[in-house]
N, C-alpha and C positions, 0 to 999 in steps of 0.2 A: 711201401704200398701208397700211393698218393690218396689224399682225402676224398671220399666220394660223396656227391652233393645230393640234395634231394631232386630228382628230374621232373616230380610232379608239381613242382613249387616254381610258379612262374618268375616268383623274386631270385632263385639261384641262377637268373640269365641277366639280372637287371645292370650287371658288370660286365657283359661280354658273356660268350660261348664257354664253358668249362673243356677248353681243348685237353687240358692237361687231367682230366678224368677220363676223356676218351681214348689220350694216347695210351693211357696206363690198362685201361680195358682192352683195346685190340691186342694188347701184348699178353695179358695175362688172363682177361676173362669175358670172350669175346661174346659170349650167351651167357650173361649176368641177370641173375634174378634179383630184380628190386622188390624189399619188402613196402609193403604200406609204411605211410606217415601218415600226422595227421594231418597233412596236406594232401593227400592223395585220394583222387577222385573215386566214389562208389567205395573206399575203403579197400580196396585189392592190392594185392602185387601185381608186376608185371615184369615179362621179361626184355632184357635192352637188348638189341643187337646192333653190333658197332663195326663190323668188318665189310669190308665191300664186297667181298664174294656171298658174305651170309645174307646181307641184305639184298643184294640181287635174288639171291634164291627165295628168298621170301616174297618180295613183290611178282616174282616171275609166278609162283604158285599160289594161283587164288582161289584153289579148290582146298588145298589143306590150311589155309590162313585167309578167311574168312573177313570181308569189308562189311557184312550185312550182320547174320546172326549168328554164324559160327554152324551153321546146320541144324540150329533150334535149340544147341545149347544154353543160349544165351538169351534173355528176353530184351536186350539191347547191345547195340555194336558201334560202329563207328570207326572213324580214323584217328580219335585223340585218346589219349588215356580216359577220358570220360564218357561212359554209354550215352547216346544221344537219342530221342524218340524219332529224329527222322530217316532211322535207315529202312533201308527197302523204298524210299522215296528219291531221295537225295542221289545224284549220280555216283557222286563217292563213295557212298555208304551203300552200293548196291553189289550183288554176285550176278554171274550169269545164269540164265538168260535174260534177266531183268536188265542187266546193266546194258547187254548188248544193244536190246531195243532202246533206252534212251540215248544209248550213245550214238546210235545209229541216224537218230531224229534230231539231236543237236548238232551233227557233224552240218547238215545240209546249210547251217548259217557259217561254219567255220571255214569255206572254202579258201584254197590258196588266193584267189582272185579277190574274195570279199577281204581279206587280211592286206593283201598287197596296195589295196586301194586305198587303204589309212595310211599310206608312210608321208605324201606330199603334207597330209593335214597336220599329221603329227610333228613333222618336222618345222612346219610354220611355227604351231605351238610353242615346241621346244624352244626355238628363236625369241619368241615372245615372251616365256618366262625370264629367259634371261636376260633380254632386253630390261625389263622390269626390275631385277635384282641391280641393276647398274654396275657399277667398279668399287661399292664398297662391300665391306664383309656381311656378310650374310650367311641365313640356315640352311642348308644346302637338302635338308628333309624337306621344311616346308615352301622352300622359294624354289626348287627344281623337282625334286625326285617324288613327292607325294603329288604334285599337279598333273606330272605329264601321264603317268599309267592311269591314274583316276579319270583324267578327262579321255584317255583310250576307251578304256573299261565301260563310261557312260557312253562313249558314242556307240560301241558296241552292242550296249543294251538298251539304246535309245532313250536314255534318261534325258531330259530336257535341260539347259545350260543353269534354270534357274534354280532347279532343284539339288545341283551335284553339291554346294556346299553343305548342305544340310546332312546329305546322306554320309560325306566324309566324315562329318563331326559325331555323328551315331557311331559310323565304324571306329573310329580312332578310342571313343569311350569306352566301347564293347570289347576293345582287344587290351586294352590297360585294365579294365576293371577283375577284381580280384575275385577268383569264383572256381576256379579250374576247368571251365569251357574255353574254348578257344576264341569264340568270341560269346561278352555277355547275353543271356536270354532278353533282358530287356530291349538290348541293340537288335537284336537276330529279330524281335518281333515286331520293332518300327521298321525294320527293311523288308519283311515280309508284307506287314500291312501297306507300305508303299508298293511293292511289287504286285500285288493284287489289283492295284489302281491303272499301274502301266501296262500289266497284261489284257486289262480290259480296254484300254485305249487300242491297244495294237491290234485286237480281234475287232475292233468297231471300225479302226482306219489303218489298214494294211499300208505301210509302207517299204522302201527299199534296204531298211535297215537289216543287218543281222539277227537282232530279236525279233524283229516281224517276221522274216523267213521262218524262225525258228518255232513261233507259235503258230504259225498255219503250215508248218510241215504234215505230210502224212508217209507213215512208214512202209515198207513193202506189204503189211498186213492191213493196211487201210486205216490204221489208226494213228491217232494223234497224240499229242502231250496233254495230260489234260491239267487244271487249273491248278492244283495241287503239286502235280510233277514242275509245272513252270516257276511257279513259287519258290519251291525248292532248288530248282537251278539256279532263278537270280540269288538267293541266298547264298549259293556256295561260289557264283560267278564273280558276284560284286565285291566280297572279300579278298578271294583268291586273286582277280585282276588287278585291285586296286593297290593291296597291301604288299603281296609279294615281289611283285616288281619293282614298288616304291623302295623297299628293301634291298634289293639288287643293284638300284640305281644310286642309292644312298650310300653302300657298302662298295659300289666302284668308285666314289667321288674320295671317299675314305681311305680304300687301298690305293688312290693316284696321288693323295695326300702323304702316305706313310712310303710311297714307292714312286718319286717323281720319274726316275729315269723310265720308267713303264709308261707314263705318260708323253713324253718325249719320244719315245721309241714308236708310240701309235700316232702322235702327230707327225713325225718324220716316214713312217708309212704305214697310210689308210688302210692297205691290202690286208692289215691283221686285225679290220674292224671284226670278222666274223670267229675268228680265235679269240679275240678281246672278250666277245661277248660270251661263249662259253665257259671261260675263262671266270669271268665275273659270276657267273651262276654256279661253279663249284666252291670258288671262294666264298660267296657270301650264301649259299642255300638258303633261301629265306624262310622254308618249311623245312624247321630242321629234323622232323621226324614224321611217320605214320604211325598206324596203331592197326592190327589184326587180330582176332580171333580165331586160335587153333580150334578147327572143327572136327578134329581125329587125334588121338594119339598118334605124336609123330616125335620128329626130332631137329634139331638143329644143330651142324657140325658136331654130331655126335651126341648133342646134350638132350635128354629127352624132355618134351613136352606135351604135357597133357591136354586134351581134347577141354574147351573153355576157356584155358589160359589166354591171355590179355600180352600179344607180343608187340612190342616197338621196334622200328627199325631206324635208326639215325643215320640218315642221308648226309647231314655234316659230317660227320664220324666218317662214314666211308669215303667221302669225300677228300678226307686228309688222310687215306690209309697209305702209309709208306711201302704195303706191298705191290701198290698199284700204279703212284704216282710218284715219280722222280721229285726230289724237295718239295713234299706237300704244303708246305708250310711258307712256299715262295710264290707271290704273285708273280706270274710270268703270261703277258698277254699274246705272246705266241706260242702257248703250251699244244704242243701236236706229237701224237694223240690226246686225248682228254675224254676217257671214260667216264666222266661225272653220272650222278645218279639225280642230279637236280631236278629232272623232269619225271624222274621215277623209270618204272621198265613195265612192261607186260600191258594187261589190259588197262590198268589205270594210268597208262602213261598221260603226262598233264594235256588237258585239253585247249590249253592256251600257250603251249608250248612255240608255235609261231608268232603270237602275238607279242609274246613275251620277247623273243629275241628281235622282232623287229622294232620294239621300244628300245630295247637296248642299245640298240645300232641307230639309230636316231639322237636317241640321248648322248651317243658318244660322239657322233656327229658332230652334234652341236655344241659339245665341250671342246673339242679340238681345233674345231674351225676358230673360236673365239680366244682361247685361251692359249698362254704357254706353259704356266704353271698352277698347280692349285696347292694352298698354304693352309695350315692350320689355325683358327682366330678364336679359340677356346676349347672346352672341354666338351666331348661327346656324351652323349646320354643315350642309353639304349633302352628297348621297351621291355617291360617285364612279362614277357610271355614265353613260355617252353615251346610254341609251336610256332607261331607267326614271330618269327624272331627278328629284330632289326634295328636300325637306330631312329631312335624318337626326335635327336638334335644334332646338326653337326654344323658348328659353325668355322665359315671358311673364308678364304680371301681367294680370289682368283686375279692372276696377273694376265691383263689381256697381249695378246700376239702383236707385235709391232706390225708385221704385216700378216693378216689373213691367208688361210689356207685357199 
């Protein structure tokens, strides 16, 4: 038996994801009861679901596995191990019919055309970022991966350029803080306070941006999103958009450092950009787990689960499942098919999936156009967070292509 680490402690992820533990769990204890430790939020144990088929089953069954309150069994709920007070208001912490209403309204802004219109601007910004780092060794996280998705999500949310560095600093501090929450309460409060002012500005002065469209969207029932719902949406989308794609892009650079033949392959065959983006999502899985609450007595893969139990399902583990992926620990930019669960399944399928795919494609285009190979220039550092997991620092040295593509 392999050593089992405390999955409720962000420090357990400070040296990387515990793949060895999950490989053992998938084979021997795929629906595992994690006893509470001194670090476990709320002092309650929780189920750990690790296999692809079981993770998909929990994701698809939003009735038995609630994102909100567990049918009144719990006073709190949410998508992290720790119960959160935003249940019933924040999009990812709601069940139908409330979830359907919220999603139908915010979808008014996330149209294919609105996302597609960002491509040229994001490619311009990606190239400017690489111009700025020059030909010396640089930190791929702060020099590139952090900046591109943060610019994208700030454009989507209508955040002025002058405010963006401060919001990112708050978010970084909140993710790295020790306390059991996905983002520390102090950082969340600051983001929410900022959102109130931004939403008031959009109400007074509508523009053509995505956030303005959402602020003024009218549902089929004639309702609009309340200020409380809009603030919750901002508090969800800004961290999700800024952090998860950052981790995916940084993880892609790390993968290309470790697998240089895949970078060469992509440079020589740019038609693989789409499959490469999907493989990066599988490989990095920046949001490594989610949580639900069992709303009734049920079972997962024959294991009894009681009403009120916390159920965590680990997409990172599912995306390395040997029964689904051939050579799952091999990074393959041409992997096809690739039924990864990095964007989820069911009613909570990632709202920003199209935007994330666009950002990854833009980042890859900029990298392969400019460089022949990416090399390590120092030790990588990981963010000690068990949910928004990714690289904190990644020193690299990039060799410019003699002949740009």
